[in-house]
N, CA, C and O of each residue as an XYZ file, in Angstrom:
268
protein
N      14.538     -0.999     17.890
C      13.430     -0.259     17.356
C      12.139     -1.016     17.634
O      12.062     -2.224     17.406
N      11.149     -0.327     18.115
C       9.858     -0.933     18.425
C       9.049     -1.096     17.139
O       8.969     -0.171     16.331
N       8.468     -2.235     16.958
C       7.647     -2.515     15.780
C       6.174     -2.459     16.147
O       5.790     -2.751     17.279
N       5.357     -2.081     15.176
C       3.913     -2.054     15.388
C       3.392     -3.481     15.499
O       3.918     -4.394     14.863
N       2.370     -3.664     16.299
C       1.808     -5.002     16.461
C       0.646     -5.249     15.503
O       0.065     -6.335     15.505
N       0.308     -4.269     14.698
C      -0.788     -4.450     13.744
C      -0.244     -4.407     12.324
O       0.876     -3.961     12.075
N      -1.061     -4.878     11.415
C      -0.672     -4.881     10.001
C      -1.704     -4.056      9.257
O      -2.780     -4.548      8.915
N      -1.371     -2.803      9.008
C      -2.265     -1.839      8.389
C      -2.914     -2.379      7.125
O      -4.128     -2.278      6.954
N      -2.111     -2.949      6.244
C      -2.619     -3.381      4.956
C      -3.330     -4.726      5.002
O      -3.911     -5.139      3.998
N      -3.303     -5.415      6.121
C      -3.984     -6.703      6.171
C      -5.321     -6.601      6.899
O      -5.900     -7.621      7.275
N      -5.816     -5.386      7.101
C      -7.107     -5.161      7.737
C      -8.184     -5.853      6.902
O      -8.293     -5.586      5.705
N      -8.979     -6.732      7.504
C      -9.972     -7.464      6.723
C     -11.010     -6.561      6.057
O     -11.658     -6.981      5.098
N     -11.182     -5.339      6.540
C     -12.148     -4.421      5.947
C     -11.633     -3.732      4.702
O     -12.396     -3.070      3.999
N     -10.335     -3.878      4.417
C      -9.739     -3.227      3.253
C      -9.888     -4.126      2.028
O      -9.911     -5.351      2.150
N      -9.988     -3.512      0.846
C     -10.079     -4.321     -0.369
C      -8.755     -5.018     -0.657
O      -7.703     -4.552     -0.220
N      -8.796     -6.122     -1.382
C      -7.551     -6.813     -1.736
C      -6.708     -5.941     -2.657
O      -7.197     -4.956     -3.209
N      -5.437     -6.309     -2.820
C      -4.502     -5.516     -3.620
C      -4.999     -5.310     -5.048
O      -4.697     -4.291     -5.669
N      -5.750     -6.258     -5.564
C      -6.206     -6.141     -6.947
C      -7.527     -5.394     -7.064
O      -8.032     -5.214     -8.172
N      -8.092     -4.961     -5.956
C      -9.375     -4.276     -6.005
C      -9.298     -2.894     -5.396
O      -8.213     -2.342     -5.214
N     -10.437     -2.348     -5.086
C     -10.477     -1.021     -4.496
C     -10.512      0.057     -5.558
O     -10.277     -0.197     -6.739
N     -10.809      1.257     -5.116
C     -10.882      2.367     -6.053
C      -9.493      2.869     -6.399
O      -8.524      2.575     -5.699
N      -9.402      3.615     -7.461
C      -8.133      4.211     -7.863
C      -7.620      5.112     -6.747
O      -6.419      5.153     -6.480
N      -8.528      5.834     -6.097
C      -8.134      6.722     -5.012
C      -7.496      5.957     -3.852
O      -6.533      6.432     -3.250
N      -8.032      4.772     -3.536
C      -7.459      3.945     -2.457
C      -6.081      3.430     -2.847
O      -5.164      3.419     -2.025
N      -5.934      3.005     -4.091
C      -4.627      2.541     -4.563
C      -3.600      3.665     -4.472
O      -2.490      3.462     -3.979
N      -3.974      4.842     -4.947
C      -3.077      5.999     -4.916
C      -2.717      6.380     -3.490
O      -1.556      6.669     -3.199
N      -3.699      6.382     -2.597
C      -3.436      6.743     -1.198
C      -2.450      5.769     -0.558
O      -1.541      6.195      0.154
N      -2.613      4.487     -0.795
C      -1.715      3.484     -0.209
C      -0.294      3.616     -0.759
O       0.677      3.521     -0.008
N      -0.176      3.835     -2.065
C       1.149      3.984     -2.676
C       1.824      5.252     -2.162
O       3.003      5.235     -1.809
N       1.077      6.343     -2.123
C       1.639      7.618     -1.669
C       2.080      7.540     -0.214
O       3.078      8.157      0.159
N       1.365      6.805      0.603
C       1.709      6.655      2.013
C       3.089      6.035      2.183
O       3.860      6.475      3.035
N       3.408      5.035      1.399
C       4.669      4.314      1.536
C       5.804      4.986      0.753
O       6.894      5.181      1.292
N       5.558      5.337     -0.498
C       6.630      5.825     -1.360
C       6.721      7.349     -1.434
O       7.688      7.881     -1.979
N       5.729      8.056     -0.895
C       5.717      9.527     -0.853
C       5.729     10.145     -2.250
O       6.318     11.204     -2.465
N       5.084      9.484     -3.179
C       4.979     10.021     -4.531
C       3.769     10.949     -4.588
O       2.752     10.663     -3.955
N       3.853     12.048     -5.329
C       2.708     12.950     -5.438
C       1.589     12.330     -6.273
O       1.859     11.562     -7.196
N       0.350     12.654     -5.960
C      -0.777     12.092     -6.714
C      -0.678     12.346     -8.215
O      -1.108     11.504     -9.002
N      -0.124     13.478     -8.631
C      -0.029     13.775    -10.065
C       0.759     12.700    -10.803
O       0.410     12.351    -11.930
N       1.802     12.175    -10.197
C       2.608     11.114    -10.818
C       1.784      9.834    -10.907
O       1.808      9.144    -11.926
N       1.066      9.525     -9.853
C       0.290      8.286     -9.812
C      -0.912      8.321    -10.750
O      -1.300      7.292    -11.302
N      -1.498      9.497    -10.930
C      -2.652      9.613    -11.827
C      -2.292      9.341    -13.279
O      -3.175      9.054    -14.087
N      -1.011      9.426    -13.628
C      -0.569      9.143    -14.991
C      -0.427      7.646    -15.260
O      -0.306      7.238    -16.415
N      -0.439      6.832    -14.220
C      -0.220      5.394    -14.365
C      -1.496      4.667    -14.776
O      -2.608      5.087    -14.456
N      -1.300      3.567    -15.493
C      -2.413      2.675    -15.832
C      -2.830      1.918    -14.575
O      -2.051      1.792    -13.630
N      -4.051      1.422    -14.573
C      -4.578      0.702    -13.414
C      -3.703     -0.497    -13.042
O      -3.447     -0.723    -11.860
N      -3.249     -1.253    -14.013
C      -2.405     -2.427    -13.725
C      -1.110     -2.009    -13.030
O      -0.638     -2.696    -12.124
N      -0.543     -0.888    -13.454
C       0.688     -0.406    -12.833
C       0.432      0.051    -11.395
O       1.246     -0.197    -10.505
N      -0.708      0.723    -11.172
C      -1.068      1.128     -9.808
C      -1.225     -0.092     -8.907
O      -0.764     -0.091     -7.766
N      -1.871     -1.124     -9.418
C      -2.049     -2.344     -8.628
C      -0.704     -2.981     -8.289
O      -0.509     -3.457     -7.171
N       0.230     -2.993     -9.253
C       1.556     -3.556     -9.005
C       2.275     -2.754     -7.912
O       2.834     -3.339     -6.984
N       2.263     -1.431     -8.017
C       2.944     -0.602     -7.022
C       2.284     -0.721     -5.655
O       2.971     -0.649     -4.636
N       0.945     -0.904     -5.610
C       0.291     -1.082     -4.314
C       0.728     -2.386     -3.668
O       0.960     -2.435     -2.460
N       0.843     -3.443     -4.463
C       1.311     -4.717     -3.918
C       2.706     -4.571     -3.319
O       2.995     -5.136     -2.264
N       3.572     -3.811     -3.995
C       4.903     -3.549     -3.446
C       4.825     -2.712     -2.171
O       5.580     -2.940     -1.226
N       3.911     -1.747     -2.148
C       3.726     -0.926     -0.946
C       3.261     -1.786      0.228
O       3.737     -1.620      1.351
N       2.336     -2.700     -0.033
C       1.863     -3.615      1.009
C       3.024     -4.446      1.540
O       3.183     -4.599      2.751
N       3.825     -4.976      0.640
C       4.962     -5.794      1.041
C       5.928     -4.987      1.900
O       6.384     -5.461      2.940
N       6.240     -3.768      1.466
C       7.170     -2.924      2.227
C       6.614     -2.611      3.613
O       7.327     -2.711      4.611
N       5.337     -2.232      3.668
C       4.713     -1.897      4.951
C       4.768     -3.091      5.899
O       5.155     -2.950      7.059
N       4.390     -4.242      5.416
C       4.362     -5.431      6.263
C       5.771     -5.839      6.699
O       5.956     -6.290      7.830
N       6.766     -5.689      5.822
C       8.155     -6.003      6.197
C       8.652     -5.055      7.287
O       9.272     -5.486      8.259
N       8.382     -3.787      7.121
C       8.824     -2.776      8.092
C       8.149     -2.970      9.444
O       8.767     -2.757     10.486
N       6.896     -3.369      9.427
C       6.110     -3.457     10.662
C       5.940     -4.872     11.180
O       5.070     -5.133     12.010
N       6.759     -5.778     10.697
C       6.685     -7.183     11.148
C       7.041     -7.243     12.633
O       8.007     -6.624     13.078
N       6.260     -7.985     13.378
C       6.511     -8.174     14.807
C       7.514     -9.291     14.985
O       7.342    -10.380     14.437
N       8.561     -9.030     15.747
C       9.564    -10.053     16.016
C       8.925    -11.175     16.836
O       8.197    -10.921     17.795
N       9.204    -12.397     16.452
C       8.619    -13.536     17.160
C       9.569    -14.067     18.205
O       9.245    -15.028     18.902
């Protein structure tokens, strides 16, 4: 399987996992876990940040370039 050579979530222009708007957190989580926004809008900010960190980890693991 071919892996991507870039790391979407490590783009220097993106806010860190603990920052950014609620909309950015929701978009990143939904991209990886395919959860509907209605479910994510019910979560507290701390929970959204935790799930985004997990989404970042999953994305980077899946798209890691073999050395």
